[in-house]
C-alpha positions in Angstrom: 125.0 130.8 118.8 122.0 129.5 116.8 121.2 125.8 116.2 119.9 124.7 112.7 118.5 121.5 111.4 119.5 120.8 107.8 117.5 118.1 106.0 117.4 116.6 102.5 114.1 117.3 100.7 114.1 114.5 98.2 116.0 111.4 97.3 118.2 111.2 94.3 121.6 111.3 92.8 122.9 114.8 92.2 126.4 115.4 90.7 127.4 111.9 91.8 126.1 112.5 95.3 123.4 110.0 96.4 121.1 111.4 99.1 117.8 110.1 100.6 114.8 112.2 101.7 114.8 112.7 105.4 118.6 112.6 106.0 119.2 115.4 108.5 121.9 116.9 110.7 122.0 119.6 113.3 124.6 122.3 113.2 125.4 125.4 115.3 126.5 128.6 113.7 127.0 132.1 115.2 126.6 134.3 112.1 123.0 133.7 111.0 121.2 131.8 108.4 122.4 133.8 105.4 126.0 133.1 106.3 125.4 129.4 107.0 124.6 128.7 103.4 126.2 131.8 101.8 129.7 131.4 103.0 132.4 128.7 102.5 132.7 128.4 106.3 129.0 127.8 106.8 128.8 125.3 103.9 131.8 123.4 105.3 130.0 123.0 108.6 127.1 121.4 106.8 129.3 119.2 104.7 131.3 118.1 107.7 128.1 117.3 109.7 126.8 115.0 106.9 130.2 113.4 106.5 130.3 112.6 110.3 126.8 111.3 110.5 126.4 109.5 107.2 129.9 109.2 105.7 128.6 111.2 102.8 130.3 114.0 100.9 127.5 116.4 100.0 129.8 119.1 98.7 128.7 118.5 95.0 125.1 119.7 95.9 126.1 122.7 98.0 126.2 125.0 95.0 122.4 124.6 94.6 121.5 123.7 98.2 118.1 125.4 98.0 116.8 122.8 95.6 117.9 119.9 97.8 117.8 121.0 101.4 115.5 122.5 104.0 117.1 124.5 106.8 115.2 125.2 110.0 116.4 127.2 112.9 115.7 125.6 116.3 114.1 127.8 119.0 113.9 125.8 122.2 111.8 122.7 121.2 110.4 124.4 118.2 111.7 124.6 114.6 111.1 127.5 112.2 111.5 126.8 108.4 113.8 129.3 106.8 113.3 130.1 103.2 115.9 132.1 101.2 114.6 133.1 97.8 
């Protein structure tokens, strides 16, 4: 199972969802980075993590997550930025 750090890239209000630069959560997922953001199950894990930590429903921005979030995979104590374009 892989561990990912999901962080907000910039502050703003998007589709009624107010986020601040630097908000971040860690999530584990066993199906790889493409499935973390590309499947409903993966997106729900991210949404649930932000809900637990910040009380914030980020579901409105998940459709265009690449514009608002950075996702890094953790390897031991190191992070690797993952870019999907």
